[in-house]
C-alpha positions as CSV (number, residue, x, y, z in Angstrom):
1,X,54.3,-52.1,-15.7
2,X,54.2,-55.6,-14.2
3,X,57.8,-56.2,-14.0
4,X,57.7,-53.0,-11.4
5,X,54.6,-53.8,-9.5
6,X,56.6,-57.4,-9.0
7,X,59.5,-55.2,-7.3
8,X,57.3,-52.9,-5.1
9,X,55.5,-56.5,-3.5
10,X,59.0,-58.5,-3.0
11,X,59.8,-54.7,-1.5
12,X,57.2,-55.2,0.7
13,X,57.4,-57.9,2.1
14,X,60.8,-57.5,2.4
15,X,59.8,-55.1,4.7
16,X,57.0,-56.8,6.8
17,X,60.0,-58.3,8.7
18,X,61.2,-55.0,9.7
19,X,57.7,-53.6,10.3
20,X,57.2,-56.8,12.8
21,X,60.7,-55.9,14.6
22,X,59.4,-52.3,14.8
23,X,56.2,-53.5,16.7
24,X,57.8,-55.5,19.3
25,X,61.1,-53.3,20.1
26,X,58.4,-51.3,21.9
27,X,58.1,-51.0,25.5
28,X,55.2,-53.5,27.2
29,X,51.6,-51.9,28.8
30,X,52.8,-50.5,31.8
31,X,50.1,-50.9,34.9
32,X,51.5,-47.3,36.5
33,X,50.9,-44.1,36.0
34,X,55.4,-43.7,36.2
35,X,55.7,-46.4,33.8
36,X,53.8,-45.5,31.6
37,X,56.3,-42.0,31.3
38,X,59.0,-44.3,31.2
39,X,57.4,-46.6,28.3
40,X,56.6,-43.2,25.7
41,X,60.5,-42.1,26.2
42,X,61.6,-45.5,25.6
43,X,59.4,-45.6,22.2
44,X,60.6,-42.4,21.1
45,X,64.1,-43.1,21.5
46,X,63.4,-46.7,20.2
47,X,61.8,-45.1,16.8
48,X,64.5,-42.5,16.6
49,X,66.7,-45.2,16.4
50,X,65.2,-47.2,14.3
51,X,64.5,-44.3,12.1
52,X,68.4,-44.2,12.0
53,X,69.4,-47.3,11.4
54,X,66.8,-47.5,9.2
55,X,68.0,-44.9,7.2
56,X,72.1,-45.6,7.6
57,X,71.8,-48.9,6.3
58,X,69.3,-47.8,3.6
59,X,72.1,-45.8,2.0
60,X,74.6,-48.1,2.3
61,X,72.9,-50.6,0.9
62,X,71.8,-48.2,-2.3
63,X,75.4,-46.7,-2.2
64,X,76.5,-50.3,-2.7
65,X,73.2,-51.0,-5.7
66,X,73.8,-47.6,-7.3
67,X,78.3,-47.7,-7.7
68,X,78.5,-51.4,-8.2
69,X,81.2,-51.7,-11.0
70,X,79.8,-53.3,-13.6
71,X,81.7,-55.9,-16.8
72,X,81.6,-52.7,-19.0
73,X,83.6,-50.2,-16.8
74,X,87.2,-49.6,-17.4
75,X,88.8,-47.7,-14.9
76,X,87.2,-46.1,-11.4
77,X,84.3,-43.4,-10.9
78,X,86.1,-39.9,-10.0
79,X,86.8,-39.7,-6.5
80,X,85.4,-37.0,-3.8
81,X,87.3,-36.2,-0.9
82,X,85.7,-34.1,1.9
83,X,82.6,-32.1,1.7
84,X,82.1,-29.5,4.2
85,X,78.6,-29.4,4.0
86,X,77.8,-32.7,4.5
87,X,80.2,-32.8,7.0
88,X,78.6,-30.1,8.6
89,X,75.2,-31.9,8.6
90,X,75.6,-35.0,10.3
91,X,77.8,-33.5,13.1
92,X,74.8,-31.1,13.8
93,X,72.1,-33.8,13.3
94,X,73.0,-36.4,15.8
95,X,74.1,-32.9,18.1
96,X,70.7,-32.0,17.9
97,X,69.4,-35.5,17.9
98,X,71.5,-36.2,21.6
99,X,70.4,-33.1,23.1
100,X,66.5,-33.6,22.6
101,X,67.2,-37.5,24.0
102,X,68.7,-35.7,27.4
103,X,66.2,-32.9,27.4
104,X,63.7,-35.9,27.0
105,X,65.4,-38.5,29.7
106,X,66.2,-36.1,32.3
107,X,62.2,-34.0,32.4
108,X,61.1,-38.2,32.5
109,X,63.2,-39.4,35.5
110,X,63.2,-36.1,37.6
111,X,58.8,-37.0,37.1
112,X,59.1,-40.4,38.2
113,X,61.4,-39.2,40.7
114,X,59.1,-36.9,42.4
115,X,57.9,-37.9,45.7
116,X,54.7,-35.9,46.5
117,X,54.2,-34.3,49.8
118,X,51.5,-36.5,51.0
119,X,50.4,-40.0,49.3
120,X,48.1,-42.2,50.5
121,X,50.0,-45.6,51.4
122,X,53.5,-45.9,52.7
123,X,55.2,-49.5,52.5
124,X,58.7,-50.1,53.6
125,X,60.1,-53.4,51.3
126,X,62.8,-55.2,53.3
127,X,65.2,-57.2,50.8
128,X,66.9,-60.1,53.3
129,X,68.9,-62.5,51.6
130,X,66.6,-64.7,50.4
131,X,63.0,-63.3,50.8
132,X,61.3,-60.1,50.9
133,X,58.5,-58.7,53.9
134,X,56.6,-55.5,53.3
135,X,55.9,-53.7,56.6
136,X,52.9,-51.6,56.0
137,X,53.2,-47.4,57.9
138,X,51.7,-45.0,59.7
139,X,50.9,-42.1,57.3
140,X,54.2,-40.5,59.2
141,X,56.3,-43.3,57.8
142,X,57.3,-43.6,62.2
143,X,55.1,-46.7,63.1
144,X,55.0,-50.1,61.6
145,X,51.2,-51.3,61.5
146,X,52.1,-54.4,60.4
147,X,54.1,-56.4,59.0
148,X,53.6,-59.0,55.5
149,X,56.3,-62.0,55.5
150,X,54.4,-63.8,52.7
151,X,56.2,-63.0,49.3
152,X,52.9,-60.5,48.5
153,X,53.0,-56.6,49.0
154,X,49.2,-55.5,48.6
155,X,48.2,-51.8,47.4
156,X,45.2,-50.5,46.2
157,X,44.9,-49.5,42.8
158,X,44.5,-45.9,41.7
159,X,45.5,-44.2,44.9
160,X,49.4,-42.9,45.6
161,X,51.8,-45.4,46.8
162,X,55.0,-44.7,48.5
163,X,57.6,-47.5,48.8
164,X,60.6,-47.0,50.7
165,X,63.3,-49.9,49.6
166,X,65.7,-51.2,53.0
167,X,68.3,-53.9,52.7
168,X,69.5,-56.4,55.8
169,X,72.8,-57.4,54.2
170,X,73.4,-57.6,50.6
171,X,72.8,-55.1,47.7
172,X,69.5,-56.1,45.8
173,X,67.0,-54.8,43.2
174,X,63.7,-54.4,43.9
175,X,61.7,-55.4,39.7
176,X,58.1,-55.5,38.8
177,X,58.5,-55.9,35.1
178,X,55.3,-54.3,34.9
179,X,56.5,-51.5,36.5
180,X,59.1,-50.8,33.9
181,X,61.0,-49.5,36.8
182,X,63.6,-50.8,39.0
183,X,65.7,-49.5,41.6
184,X,68.6,-51.2,44.1
185,X,68.3,-51.7,47.3
186,X,71.3,-50.8,49.3
187,X,72.3,-51.5,52.3
188,X,72.6,-48.5,54.5
189,X,71.0,-46.4,52.5
190,X,67.2,-46.6,52.2
191,X,65.9,-46.0,48.1
192,X,62.2,-45.0,47.2
193,X,59.5,-44.0,44.7
194,X,55.7,-43.3,44.5
195,X,53.9,-45.8,42.1
196,X,50.3,-46.0,41.4
197,X,48.7,-48.9,39.9
198,X,45.9,-47.8,36.7
199,X,42.3,-47.8,39.2
200,X,40.9,-50.1,36.2
201,X,43.4,-53.4,37.5
202,X,41.9,-53.7,40.6
203,X,41.7,-57.3,41.5
204,X,45.4,-57.6,39.0
205,X,48.8,-59.8,39.9
206,X,52.0,-58.6,39.0
207,X,54.8,-61.0,39.1
208,X,58.0,-59.2,40.9
209,X,61.5,-60.5,41.7
210,X,64.8,-59.1,42.8
211,X,67.4,-58.0,39.8
212,X,70.5,-58.4,41.4
213,X,72.6,-61.4,41.6
214,X,72.5,-61.9,45.5
215,X,74.2,-65.4,46.7
216,X,73.3,-68.7,45.6
217,X,69.3,-68.6,46.6
218,X,68.7,-65.3,44.2
219,X,66.5,-67.0,42.3
220,X,64.4,-67.4,44.9
221,X,63.8,-63.6,45.8
222,X,60.2,-63.8,44.4
223,X,57.2,-61.7,44.9
224,X,54.2,-60.8,43.9
225,X,51.5,-57.4,43.2
226,X,48.4,-57.4,44.7
227,X,46.0,-54.3,43.1
228,X,42.7,-54.4,45.4
229,X,40.2,-51.6,45.4
230,X,40.2,-49.1,47.1
231,X,37.6,-50.4,49.4
232,X,39.0,-53.8,49.4
233,X,42.3,-52.5,50.0
234,X,40.8,-50.1,53.1
235,X,39.0,-52.9,54.5
236,X,42.4,-55.7,54.3
237,X,44.1,-53.3,56.3
238,X,41.8,-53.0,58.9
239,X,41.8,-57.3,58.9
240,X,45.3,-56.8,58.6
241,X,45.6,-54.8,61.9
242,X,43.5,-56.4,64.2
243,X,45.3,-60.0,63.3
244,X,48.6,-58.2,64.2
245,X,46.9,-56.9,67.2
246,X,45.4,-59.6,68.7
247,X,47.5,-61.4,71.4
248,X,45.3,-65.0,72.7
249,X,45.8,-65.5,76.5
250,X,48.2,-68.7,77.3
251,X,46.2,-72.0,77.8
252,X,46.5,-73.3,80.2
253,X,48.9,-76.1,81.0
254,X,48.0,-79.4,79.7
255,X,45.0,-78.2,78.2
256,X,44.0,-78.8,74.4
257,X,46.6,-75.8,72.7
258,X,48.5,-75.5,75.7
259,X,52.6,-75.5,74.9
260,X,55.4,-77.0,76.8
261,X,56.9,-73.5,77.9
262,X,57.1,-70.2,76.1
263,X,55.2,-69.9,72.8
264,X,56.5,-70.7,69.6
265,X,57.5,-67.8,67.2
266,X,58.1,-65.2,70.0
267,X,61.4,-65.6,69.9
268,X,62.5,-67.8,72.8
269,X,61.5,-71.4,71.9
270,X,61.7,-74.0,75.0
271,X,64.8,-76.0,75.4
272,X,64.4,-79.8,74.5
273,X,64.0,-82.1,77.6
274,X,67.5,-84.4,78.2
275,X,66.3,-87.6,79.2
276,X,68.3,-90.2,81.1
277,X,67.9,-93.8,82.4
278,X,65.3,-93.7,85.3
279,X,65.0,-90.0,84.6
280,X,61.8,-88.2,84.0
281,X,59.8,-88.9,81.0
282,X,60.4,-86.2,78.4
283,X,58.4,-85.2,74.8
284,X,58.1,-86.9,71.8
285,X,61.1,-85.5,69.4
286,X,59.7,-84.9,65.6
287,X,62.8,-83.6,63.2
288,X,62.8,-82.0,60.1
289,X,65.4,-80.4,57.8
290,X,65.5,-77.2,55.4
291,X,67.5,-77.9,53.2
292,X,68.0,-76.1,49.6
293,X,64.1,-73.9,49.9
294,X,63.0,-77.4,50.7
295,X,61.9,-80.0,53.4
296,X,63.6,-82.8,53.4
297,X,61.2,-84.3,55.4
298,X,57.7,-84.7,54.1
299,X,56.4,-86.5,55.6
300,X,56.5,-87.0,59.4
301,X,54.3,-88.3,62.4
302,X,53.5,-87.5,65.9
303,X,51.4,-88.9,68.6
304,X,48.2,-87.5,69.1
305,X,46.8,-85.3,72.3
306,X,50.6,-85.6,74.3
307,X,52.5,-82.3,73.4
308,X,56.0,-82.9,71.1
309,X,59.4,-81.1,70.4
310,X,59.6,-79.9,66.8
311,X,63.7,-79.9,66.4
312,X,63.9,-77.7,63.1
313,X,67.3,-78.1,61.9
314,X,67.7,-75.2,59.2
315,X,70.8,-76.2,57.0
316,X,70.1,-73.5,54.4
317,X,73.1,-71.0,55.5
318,X,71.8,-67.0,55.6
319,X,68.3,-68.3,54.6
320,X,65.9,-67.5,56.7
321,X,63.2,-70.3,57.2
322,X,60.4,-71.4,59.8
323,X,57.6,-74.4,60.5
324,X,53.9,-73.9,60.6
325,X,51.3,-76.0,61.4
326,X,47.9,-75.7,60.1
327,X,44.8,-77.2,60.9
328,X,44.1,-79.3,58.0
329,X,45.1,-81.3,55.2
330,X,46.1,-77.8,53.0
331,X,47.8,-74.4,53.5
332,X,44.7,-72.5,53.3
333,X,43.7,-74.0,56.8
334,X,44.0,-71.9,60.0
335,X,47.3,-71.5,61.6
336,X,47.3,-73.5,65.2
337,X,51.6,-73.8,65.4
338,X,53.8,-70.9,64.3
339,X,57.3,-71.4,64.6
340,X,59.9,-68.4,65.3
341,X,61.7,-67.4,62.0
342,X,65.6,-68.0,62.2
343,X,68.5,-67.6,60.1
344,X,70.7,-70.8,58.9
345,X,72.8,-72.4,59.2
346,X,70.9,-72.8,62.9
347,X,68.2,-75.1,64.3
348,X,65.2,-75.1,66.9
349,X,63.2,-76.8,69.2
350,X,59.8,-75.8,68.8
351,X,57.6,-76.7,71.8
352,X,54.4,-77.9,69.7
353,X,51.0,-78.5,71.6
354,X,48.9,-81.7,72.0
355,X,47.1,-82.1,68.7
356,X,44.4,-84.5,68.1
357,X,44.6,-87.4,65.5
358,X,44.7,-85.9,62.0
359,X,46.3,-84.5,59.1
360,X,47.9,-81.6,59.5
361,X,49.9,-79.4,56.7
362,X,53.2,-77.5,57.2
363,X,54.9,-75.1,55.5
364,X,57.8,-72.6,55.9
365,X,56.1,-69.2,56.1
366,X,58.8,-67.1,53.8
367,X,59.0,-69.8,51.5
368,X,55.3,-70.9,51.0
369,X,55.8,-74.0,48.6
370,X,58.2,-75.2,51.2
371,X,55.1,-77.8,52.2
372,X,55.0,-81.4,54.1
373,X,52.1,-83.4,55.3
374,X,52.2,-84.3,59.4
375,X,50.0,-87.3,60.2
376,X,48.7,-87.3,64.0
377,X,47.8,-90.5,65.0
């Protein structure tokens, strides 16, 4: 009896890794209703596969041990060739399993791909090497209310969101691991899907990325999805619309905040004035280069109370950058200058208004990890 208990204890210990494997192999917890359905299908398929694997491997091990050759065996045991009953069984059972999996998969995917006639929020995700931007649309999907350039998409928790995917160049892929869902972003074709973030997850943030190799800086195409309570989301949308609708009048030339030409960010930056001996004085020039998703010059200086030209050189081919200057030493401070976003390889001369002496943070709006410090003295 003792030996039997010892053997069973060894069997139990041997099965612990198998149990751990089964638990680890299950789908992670989804944060959306659609992802929960995909997770349920995945878990069912995984359990079926695990059972088949354990059954087949167990029978193989049992056969090897049960019918192994003993030292006293002088001849081969009786050989059996063919068994109609077994052949019918191992043909029908896999066929039944495949049909069941096909039916469950068909039902789940059709349900997940279903788009409601009316959704609470409509957003268009625009993929461009190597950045994401998010356009918030009117209920009919025809008008862009405002655009979120920062790599973050804000959605209401507990409400339906219809996301349209648009590419301006090559194939990308929208992938949020906790959604348990990935969809390609194909140029010339707009894919769409609907999702509902669980209401209990308001205030949470989820990481996302492009999951299709799209070029040299593919790894920079990351974003986050921020879920807000419906009331907070409504207030946030109103604030964003008000900001987008604001169009401050141009400042008087020569006054603080005035620009030496068209307003930067309008798509028509003022050209730098050339100088010649004896000619008119030119505005001072500050050079900033962008290369490999980083600013080459992270510490630059300018003269106080004098407008200057910021000569920005984008050396990243096909990658959009810009320079925006903040009112203080932190990128969380208000923006006092917002340069035009453009793709490299290219350059722009930004006309920056006169700034008071102090320390100003500058940043790329498209890639917030690109930062530097402007010292005005």
